[in-house]
C-alpha positions in Angstrom: -91.7 46.4 100.3 -93.5 44.5 97.5 -91.5 46.2 94.7 -88.2 45.0 96.3 -89.6 41.5 96.7 -90.8 41.5 93.1 -87.3 42.8 91.9 -85.6 40.0 93.9 -88.0 37.5 92.2 -87.2 38.6 88.8 -83.3 38.4 89.6 -83.7 35.0 90.8 -85.5 33.7 87.8 -82.4 34.9 85.7 -82.5 36.0 82.1 -81.9 34.9 78.4 -79.0 36.7 76.7 -79.4 37.5 73.0 -76.7 39.2 71.0 -77.6 42.7 69.8 -75.7 41.8 66.7 -77.9 38.9 66.1 -81.1 41.2 66.2 -79.4 43.6 63.8 -78.5 40.8 61.2 -81.7 38.5 61.8 -82.7 38.9 58.1 -79.3 38.2 56.7 -79.4 35.0 58.8 -82.8 34.2 57.0 -84.9 34.7 60.2 -88.2 36.5 60.0 -89.3 38.8 62.6 -91.9 36.2 63.6 -89.3 33.6 63.9 -87.4 35.7 66.5 -90.0 34.9 69.0 -89.6 31.0 68.4 -85.7 31.4 68.6 -85.9 33.3 71.9 -88.4 30.6 73.4 -86.1 27.9 72.1 -83.0 29.5 73.8 -85.0 29.9 77.0 -86.1 26.3 77.1 -82.7 24.9 76.1 -81.1 26.7 79.1 -84.0 25.3 81.4 -83.2 21.7 80.1 -79.2 22.1 80.6 -79.5 20.3 84.1 -81.1 17.2 82.5 -78.4 17.0 79.9 -75.5 17.4 82.4 -77.0 14.9 84.9 -78.2 17.3 87.6 -81.4 16.8 89.4 -84.6 17.7 87.4 -86.6 20.7 88.4 -90.1 19.4 89.6 -91.9 22.6 88.5 -90.8 22.2 85.1 -92.8 19.5 83.1 -90.2 19.4 80.3 -87.4 18.5 82.7 -89.3 15.3 83.4 -89.0 14.0 79.7 -86.3 11.9 78.4 -85.7 14.0 75.2 -85.6 17.8 74.5 -87.5 16.9 71.4 -90.5 16.7 73.3 -90.3 20.5 73.8 -92.1 22.3 70.7 -89.7 25.4 70.8 -86.6 23.0 70.7 -88.2 21.1 67.9 -88.8 24.3 66.0 -85.0 25.2 66.4 -84.1 21.8 65.2 -86.4 22.1 62.2 -85.0 25.5 61.3 -81.5 24.3 61.4 -80.7 26.7 64.4 -79.8 23.9 66.7 -78.7 20.1 66.4 -78.3 17.3 68.9 -75.1 16.9 70.7 -75.2 13.5 72.2 -76.7 10.2 71.4 -78.4 7.8 73.7 -81.3 8.1 76.2 -80.4 11.8 77.2 -79.5 14.2 74.4 -78.9 17.9 74.4 -79.8 20.4 71.8 -77.1 22.9 71.1 -77.2 26.0 69.0 -73.8 25.5 67.2 -75.4 25.7 63.6 -76.8 29.3 64.5 -73.4 30.3 65.9 -71.6 29.0 63.0 -73.9 30.8 60.6 -73.4 33.9 62.6 -69.6 33.5 62.4 -69.7 33.1 58.6 -71.8 36.2 58.2 -69.5 38.2 60.5 -66.4 36.9 58.6 -68.0 37.9 55.2 -68.8 41.3 56.5 -65.3 41.8 57.9 -63.9 40.8 54.4 -66.2 43.1 52.7 -65.3 46.0 54.9 -61.5 45.3 54.2 -62.3 45.4 50.4 -64.2 48.7 50.8 -61.3 50.3 52.7 -58.9 48.8 50.4 -60.5 48.4 46.9 -58.4 46.6 44.3 -57.4 49.0 41.6 -58.3 48.6 38.0 -55.6 48.4 35.5 -55.3 52.3 35.2 -56.9 53.1 38.5 -60.2 53.9 36.7 -63.6 52.5 36.3 -63.3 49.1 34.8 -66.4 48.9 32.5 -65.2 45.8 30.5 -64.7 43.7 33.7 -68.4 44.2 34.6 -69.6 43.3 31.1 -67.5 40.2 31.2 -68.8 39.2 34.5 -72.3 39.6 33.5 -71.6 37.4 30.4 -70.1 34.7 32.6 -73.0 34.6 35.1 -75.5 34.2 32.2 -73.2 31.8 30.2 -73.4 33.8 27.0 -72.7 37.1 25.2 -76.0 38.5 26.3 -75.3 42.1 27.6 -77.5 44.5 25.5 -76.9 48.1 24.4 -79.4 49.2 26.9 -77.5 47.2 29.8 -74.3 48.8 28.8 -75.8 52.2 29.1 -77.2 51.4 32.4 -73.8 50.2 33.7 -72.4 53.5 32.8 -75.3 55.2 34.5 -74.7 53.3 37.6 -71.0 54.6 37.8 -71.7 58.2 36.4 -75.1 59.0 38.0 -75.0 56.8 41.2 -71.2 57.1 41.7 -70.9 53.4 42.1 -67.5 51.7 41.8 -66.6 48.7 39.8 -66.7 46.4 42.9 -69.9 47.8 44.0 -71.6 47.1 40.7 -70.0 43.6 40.4 -71.5 42.8 44.0 -74.9 44.1 42.9 -75.0 42.1 39.9 -73.8 38.9 41.8 -76.4 39.4 44.6 -79.0 39.9 41.9 -77.9 36.7 40.1 -78.2 34.8 43.3 -81.8 35.9 43.6 -82.8 35.2 39.8 -83.1 39.0 39.2 -81.0 39.2 36.1 -83.5 40.8 33.8 -83.2 44.6 33.3 -86.8 45.2 34.4 -86.0 43.4 37.8 -82.6 44.9 38.7 -83.1 48.5 37.5 -85.8 49.4 40.0 -83.7 47.8 42.8 -80.7 49.8 41.8 -82.8 53.0 42.0 -84.1 52.0 45.4 -80.7 51.4 46.7 -79.5 54.9 45.3 -82.6 56.6 46.9 -81.7 54.8 50.1 -78.2 56.3 50.2 -76.4 53.0 50.3 -72.9 53.0 49.3 -70.9 50.3 51.1 -70.9 46.7 50.3 -72.1 45.9 53.8 -75.2 48.1 53.3 -75.7 46.5 49.8 -75.7 43.0 51.4 -78.1 44.1 54.1 -80.6 45.7 51.6 -80.6 42.6 49.4 -81.4 40.5 52.6 -84.4 42.8 53.2 -85.4 42.1 49.5 -85.2 38.3 50.3 -87.5 38.8 53.4 -89.9 40.9 51.6 -89.9 38.4 48.6 -90.8 35.6 51.0 -93.7 37.5 52.5 -94.9 38.6 49.1 -94.7 34.9 47.9 -96.8 33.7 50.7 -99.6 36.2 49.9 -99.3 35.3 46.1 -99.5 31.6 46.6 -101.6 31.0 49.5 -104.2 33.9 49.2 -104.4 34.8 45.7 -103.8 31.4 44.4 -101.0 32.6 41.8 -97.8 30.8 41.1 -94.4 31.8 39.6 -91.8 34.3 40.8 -92.9 37.5 42.7 -92.5 40.5 40.2 -90.9 43.8 41.0 -94.3 45.6 41.0 -95.8 42.9 43.5 -92.7 43.4 45.7 -93.0 47.2 45.6 -96.7 46.8 46.7 -95.3 45.0 49.8 -92.7 47.7 50.4 -95.4 50.2 50.2 -97.6 48.5 52.7 -94.9 47.3 55.2 -92.1 49.9 55.0 -94.0 53.1 53.8 -97.3 52.6 55.6 -96.0 50.7 58.4 -98.5 47.9 58.4 -97.4 44.5 60.1 -97.2 41.4 58.2 -100.2 40.0 60.1 -102.5 43.0 59.1 -101.3 42.5 55.4 -102.3 38.9 55.6 -105.8 39.9 56.9 -106.4 42.2 54.0 -105.2 39.3 51.7 -107.7 37.1 53.2 -110.3 39.5 52.1 -109.4 38.7 48.5 -109.9 35.1 48.7 -112.6 34.1 46.3 -112.9 37.3 44.5 -112.6 37.5 40.8 -109.3 38.5 39.5 -107.8 39.1 42.8 -104.3 40.6 42.6 -101.9 42.7 44.5 -103.7 45.7 43.1 -106.9 44.5 44.6 -105.2 44.0 48.1 -103.8 47.5 47.7 -107.2 49.0 47.5 -108.0 47.5 50.9 -104.6 48.6 52.4 -105.1 52.2 51.0 -108.4 52.5 52.7 -107.0 51.1 56.0 -104.1 53.6 55.7 -106.6 56.5 55.2 -108.5 55.3 58.4 -105.3 55.0 60.3 -106.0 51.2 61.0 -103.0 49.9 63.1 -104.3 46.8 64.9 -106.2 43.6 64.0 -109.2 44.8 66.0 -109.3 48.0 63.9 -109.1 45.9 60.8 -112.1 43.9 61.9 -114.0 47.2 62.6 -113.0 48.6 59.3 -114.1 45.4 57.3 -117.6 45.4 59.2 -118.2 49.0 58.5 -117.2 48.6 54.9 -119.5 45.6 54.5 -122.4 47.4 56.0 -121.8 50.2 53.6 -121.7 47.8 50.6 -124.8 46.0 51.7 -126.7 49.3 52.1 -125.4 50.3 48.5 -126.6 46.9 47.2 -130.0 47.3 48.6 -130.3 50.8 47.1 -129.3 49.4 43.7 -131.7 46.5 44.0 -134.5 48.9 44.9 -133.8 51.1 42.0 -133.9 47.9 39.7 -137.2 46.8 41.2 -138.8 50.2 40.4 -137.7 50.1 36.7 -138.4 46.4 36.1 -141.2 45.7 33.8 -143.6 42.8 34.6 -142.2 40.6 32.0 -138.6 40.8 33.3 -137.1 38.1 35.0 -135.6 38.7 38.5 -131.9 39.3 38.4 -129.9 36.7 40.2 -128.0 37.7 43.3 -124.4 37.5 42.7 -121.7 36.6 45.3 -119.2 39.6 45.0 -116.7 41.1 47.2 -117.5 44.5 49.1 -114.2 45.6 48.0 -114.7 45.1 44.2 -116.5 48.6 43.9 -113.7 50.3 45.7 -111.0 48.7 43.5 -113.0 49.9 40.4 -113.1 53.5 41.8 -109.3 53.3 42.5 -108.6 52.3 39.1 -110.8 55.2 37.6 -108.9 57.6 39.8 -105.5 56.4 38.5 -106.6 56.8 34.8 
């Protein structure tokens, strides 16, 4: 039976084991979803190259087995570049091992275990109540000056009374914000609201959420720098745009980049400009790159027809002495962006 033969063939090929915990914590390990594929291929090729490193006979069907160094393998090279792997031996034959990745996973596991222990047995304040002064002192320490404003003092009390956050939870929140240069009230206040709405109440959940913020910030930075030509830190509003596209509307990063590509060369291109494109695609149910291209083509044709109609109207009303109006290079999305702004007003 062919199915049985195929099953036997698959069994003989073996498999690559990947920890589920690694997949659950990939963002905390600073691995993007796209990089998971590189990691899987690197693990696969490292296992295939093991006979070469241990002195066993090379497998003739595998081109990489015939080479002297695993550095010739692009996936192993990627793992080395990303710091997931390192060389184990020197000399003519070397082996790439994933000790750095496992050490990083161990440190994360250790920190999560300690956080869980702290959550289960929180250190009591002097009187067993909320320690407001401890939080203020820690904020001053992180900033290096007495800088806590009256509004921030009110916000700390709000975190405790309205959100039900403990002293340790608030301290961890500010420490995580400090590590990401998000210590202005306009930066961390929206984050706190998102954490509360998400129902996060453990230190483990807080760390996972902030790791998600890191990944989103990284993707938003790519758009801001490489497509919009803007520099500086990603703002909370820009991050929220990405959250809307990726988390709320479920667009993949590849599709978001395709929309960002449409903004290249446009006047005053911003995240709001890209948002007009994403909104239209969301309304049309776009969910693949092919659907993106079809939506772009449809919109360009619609825009060109509108441009021809406007041009015809101008030709009709033009006097003999009027000079022809120059054709201007404009994005077909510019009109849609203006319409969106009018709707918001």
